matplotlib code that plots the C-alpha trace (Angstrom):
import matplotlib.pyplot as plt

x = [0.0, 2.8, 4.7, 1.8, -0.4, 2.0, -0.3, -3.4, -1.0, 0.1, -3.4, -4.0, -6.5, -4.1, -1.2, -3.3, -4.3, -0.7, 0.4, -2.3, -1.4, 2.3, 1.7, -0.8, 1.7, 4.4, 2.1, 1.1, 4.7, 6.9, 10.0, 9.8, 11.1, 8.9, 8.2, 11.0, 8.3, 7.3, 3.6, 2.5, -0.3, -0.3, 2.0, -0.6, -3.5, -5.6, -5.6, -1.8, -1.6, -3.8, -1.6, 1.4, -0.3, -0.8, 2.9, 3.7, 1.4, 3.0, 6.5, 5.5, 5.6, 2.1, 2.8, 3.5, 0.5, -1.8, -0.6, -1.1, -4.6, -5.5, -4.2, -6.0, -9.4, -10.2, -10.2, -10.8, -14.0, -15.7, -16.9, -13.9, -11.4, -13.3, -13.5, -9.8, -9.2, -11.5, -9.6, -6.3, -7.7, -8.7, -5.3, -3.2, -5.1, -4.9, -8.2, -11.3, -12.5, -15.5, -18.2, -16.2, -15.6, -19.3, -20.3, -18.1, -19.4, -23.0, -22.4, -20.9, -23.7, -26.4, -24.8, -23.9, -20.2, -17.7, -15.7, -12.6, -13.5, -12.4, -9.1, -6.8, -8.6, -8.1, -4.6, -3.6, -5.5, -8.2, -11.2, -12.2, -14.1, -17.3, -16.8, -16.2, -19.3, -21.5, -20.4, -22.2, -20.4, -19.0, -17.7, -16.3, -14.4, -12.9, -11.8, -10.3, -8.2, -6.2, -3.2, -2.8, 0.4, 0.6, 2.1, 4.8, 6.3, 7.7, 8.9, 10.9, 14.5, 15.7, 19.3, 21.5, 23.0, 26.3, 24.8, 23.0, 26.4, 28.0, 25.0, 25.6, 29.3, 28.4, 26.0, 28.9, 30.9, 33.4, 35.4, 35.3, 38.7, 37.6, 34.4, 36.6, 38.9, 36.0, 34.2, 37.3, 36.7, 38.7, 38.3, 37.4, 34.6, 33.2, 33.5, 31.4, 28.8, 28.6, 27.9, 25.2, 23.7, 23.7, 22.0, 19.2, 18.6, 18.7, 21.5, 24.5, 26.1, 26.5, 24.0, 21.4, 22.0, 21.6, 18.5, 16.9, 17.7, 16.0, 12.9, 12.6, 13.1, 16.2]
y = [0.0, 2.5, 1.8, 1.3, 4.2, 6.6, 9.7, 8.2, 6.3, 9.6, 10.7, 10.8, 7.9, 5.6, 6.5, 5.7, 2.3, 1.5, 2.3, 0.1, -2.8, -2.5, -2.4, -5.3, -7.5, -6.7, -7.4, -10.7, -11.8, -10.2, -12.0, -10.5, -7.2, -4.2, -2.4, -0.1, 2.3, 5.3, 5.7, 9.2, 8.2, 10.0, 8.0, 8.4, 7.2, 4.9, 2.1, 2.1, 2.2, -0.9, -2.7, -1.7, -3.2, -6.5, -6.5, -5.9, -8.7, -11.0, -10.2, -10.5, -6.8, -6.7, -3.5, -1.6, -3.2, -2.1, 1.5, 1.6, 0.3, 2.9, 5.6, 4.3, 3.8, 7.5, 7.9, 4.5, 4.0, 1.2, -2.1, -4.2, -1.8, -1.5, -5.3, -5.6, -3.1, -5.2, -8.4, -6.7, -5.4, -8.9, -10.3, -7.6, -6.7, -10.2, -9.7, -11.9, -11.3, -13.6, -10.9, -9.3, -12.6, -13.5, -10.2, -10.8, -14.4, -13.2, -10.7, -13.4, -15.9, -13.2, -12.1, -8.6, -9.6, -11.4, -14.5, -12.4, -10.7, -14.0, -14.7, -13.0, -14.5, -18.0, -17.3, -16.3, -19.2, -17.1, -19.1, -22.0, -25.2, -23.7, -20.6, -22.6, -24.8, -21.7, -21.2, -22.8, -26.0, -24.5, -21.4, -23.5, -25.6, -22.6, -20.8, -24.1, -24.4, -21.4, -22.7, -21.3, -19.5, -18.6, -15.1, -16.3, -18.4, -15.3, -13.0, -9.9, -10.4, -8.4, -7.2, -5.9, -2.4, -3.9, -6.1, -3.0, -1.2, -4.2, -4.3, -0.6, -1.3, -4.1, -1.8, 0.6, -2.1, -2.3, -5.5, -7.1, -5.6, -2.1, -2.5, -3.5, -0.5, 1.9, 0.7, 0.1, -3.6, -6.7, -8.4, -11.7, -9.9, -8.4, -11.9, -13.3, -10.6, -11.1, -14.8, -14.0, -11.4, -13.9, -16.5, -14.1, -13.0, -16.6, -15.7, -17.5, -14.7, -10.9, -10.3, -12.6, -10.8, -7.3, -8.4, -10.0, -6.8, -4.7, -6.9, -6.8, -3.0, -3.2]
z = [0.0, 1.0, -2.2, -4.7, -3.5, -1.8, -1.9, -0.1, 2.2, 3.7, 4.8, 8.6, 8.5, 6.5, 8.8, 11.8, 10.3, 9.4, 12.9, 14.4, 12.0, 12.8, 16.5, 16.4, 14.5, 17.0, 19.9, 18.4, 17.8, 20.6, 19.4, 15.9, 14.7, 14.6, 11.4, 10.2, 8.9, 11.0, 10.8, 11.8, 14.2, 17.6, 19.9, 22.7, 20.6, 22.9, 20.4, 20.3, 24.1, 24.3, 21.7, 23.7, 26.7, 24.8, 24.0, 27.7, 28.8, 26.3, 27.6, 31.3, 32.2, 33.8, 35.7, 32.5, 30.8, 33.7, 33.5, 29.7, 30.0, 32.6, 30.3, 27.3, 29.0, 29.2, 25.4, 23.8, 21.9, 20.0, 21.4, 20.3, 21.7, 25.0, 25.3, 24.6, 27.5, 29.7, 28.9, 29.7, 32.9, 33.9, 33.1, 34.7, 37.9, 39.5, 41.3, 41.1, 37.5, 37.6, 37.0, 34.2, 32.5, 32.9, 31.3, 28.2, 27.9, 28.2, 25.4, 23.2, 23.8, 23.2, 20.0, 21.3, 21.5, 19.3, 20.0, 19.6, 22.9, 24.6, 22.8, 25.3, 28.2, 26.7, 25.7, 29.2, 30.9, 32.5, 31.1, 33.2, 32.1, 33.5, 31.4, 28.3, 28.9, 28.6, 25.0, 22.1, 20.9, 17.8, 19.6, 22.4, 19.9, 18.2, 21.4, 22.7, 19.6, 20.9, 22.9, 26.4, 27.2, 30.9, 31.5, 33.9, 31.1, 29.5, 32.2, 31.2, 32.3, 35.3, 34.9, 37.7, 37.4, 36.5, 33.8, 32.4, 32.3, 30.5, 28.0, 27.3, 26.6, 24.2, 22.4, 21.9, 20.3, 23.1, 23.8, 27.2, 28.0, 27.0, 29.1, 32.1, 31.6, 31.2, 34.2, 36.4, 36.8, 36.1, 32.7, 34.5, 36.3, 33.1, 31.4, 34.2, 33.9, 30.1, 30.7, 33.2, 30.8, 27.9, 30.1, 31.2, 27.6, 26.3, 23.9, 22.6, 20.6, 20.9, 18.1, 19.8, 23.1, 21.5, 19.6, 22.7, 24.8, 22.1, 22.1, 25.8, 25.8, 28.0]

ax = plt.figure().add_subplot(projection="3d")
ax.plot(x, y, z, "-o")
ax.set_aspect("equal")
plt.show()
């Protein structure tokens, strides 16, 4: 669209839709790379805040997700977006969500809601067997085909201040010896911290470590 129809692609509506599509793709695949395009949608648009919250949930940063949902709720409109905010509220708040889940299921069963309003709840293991039994058989089969991924399986790595300093040095392209000299530490200490850093990021090489750090927003 951007290449084939460049003029209409620059309209505010098109730019907003591009931004939403890019952010939705990134939220759906946290380990992938975000788009290199810079869509000109307002960075504080409520839809983008909710999609950023989806990404935060997927990467285990529930505190940030909750803050983003709170900021988005004041301005978001449309049933699908509002129900997405409700699903994120249920996942992030850690409180008894029973009445909120029941309301969403009531809407789906009555036809006022969409099955997509339950996807995040299924994905994050919020829906119980009793919830699922309330759905029509075809809808239950479709929602159960979505695999559960519990939030605590993908927790954002927590780095020590020293590991963050080492990561900064690696980003600058410094060797371990140069990092040690710059930070007034022994080279062996820096080597140990690099190993710890790689382990936390699930990386075997420098490129993998830097890419993982970028994905986690470290």
